[in-house]
C-alpha positions as CSV (number, residue, x, y, z in Angstrom):
1,M,-18.4,0.8,-29.9
2,S,-16.8,3.5,-31.4
3,K,-16.8,7.1,-30.5
4,T,-15.9,10.2,-32.9
5,I,-12.9,12.5,-31.4
6,T,-12.4,15.9,-33.0
7,L,-9.1,17.8,-32.2
8,E,-9.0,21.5,-33.0
9,R,-6.0,23.2,-33.1
10,V,-6.3,26.5,-30.6
11,D,-4.4,29.8,-30.0
12,D,-5.8,30.6,-26.6
13,V,-5.9,28.3,-23.6
14,P,-8.6,29.6,-21.3
15,A,-7.6,29.5,-17.7
16,D,-9.9,26.9,-16.5
17,S,-9.3,24.3,-19.2
18,R,-8.3,21.1,-18.0
19,V,-5.0,20.7,-20.1
20,C,-3.3,17.1,-20.8
21,H,0.4,16.7,-22.0
22,Y,1.0,14.2,-24.7
23,D,2.9,12.3,-22.2
24,E,0.2,12.0,-19.7
25,L,-2.3,10.2,-22.1
26,G,-2.8,6.7,-21.8
27,E,-0.6,4.7,-24.5
28,R,-3.5,3.9,-27.0
29,A,-4.6,7.5,-26.8
30,K,-0.7,8.5,-27.6
31,A,-0.8,6.1,-30.7
32,E,-3.7,7.9,-32.1
33,L,-3.1,11.5,-31.5
34,P,-0.9,12.3,-34.6
35,S,-3.4,11.0,-37.1
36,L,-6.4,12.4,-35.1
37,T,-4.2,15.8,-35.5
38,E,-4.4,15.5,-38.9
39,S,-8.0,14.7,-39.7
40,T,-11.1,16.4,-38.6
41,D,-13.0,13.7,-37.3
42,D,-12.0,10.1,-36.5
43,A,-13.9,7.1,-35.1
44,V,-11.6,5.4,-32.6
45,E,-12.8,2.6,-30.3
46,S,-14.2,3.5,-27.0
47,A,-10.9,2.6,-25.0
48,V,-8.8,5.3,-27.1
49,A,-11.7,7.6,-26.2
50,E,-11.5,7.2,-22.6
51,G,-7.8,8.5,-22.6
52,F,-9.2,11.8,-23.6
53,H,-12.1,12.1,-21.3
54,T,-10.0,14.2,-18.5
55,C,-8.8,16.8,-21.1
56,D,-10.7,20.0,-22.4
57,L,-7.3,20.5,-24.6
58,V,-4.2,18.1,-25.3
59,K,-0.5,19.9,-25.6
60,Y,1.2,18.2,-28.6
61,T,3.1,20.0,-31.1
62,D,0.2,22.8,-30.3
63,Y,-2.6,23.0,-27.9
64,Y,-5.8,20.9,-29.3
65,E,-9.2,21.3,-28.0
66,V,-10.9,17.7,-27.5
67,S,-14.3,16.8,-28.5
68,V,-15.6,13.3,-28.1
69,H,-19.1,12.4,-29.2
């Protein structure tokens, strides 16, 4: 089953956010992250989405808010 992931660049990081750095993500999530930052919504396999469940934000080149639907 696939999930939809949205990454939205943010300028402000709330103090109570769970921030994951790129290198802390699973290998499949790391492989998908560059393409996810360039689109509005992407369908990914559930295994990829699992790599983002512990994060509110991901620090890559900027901070990105993670939404998994």
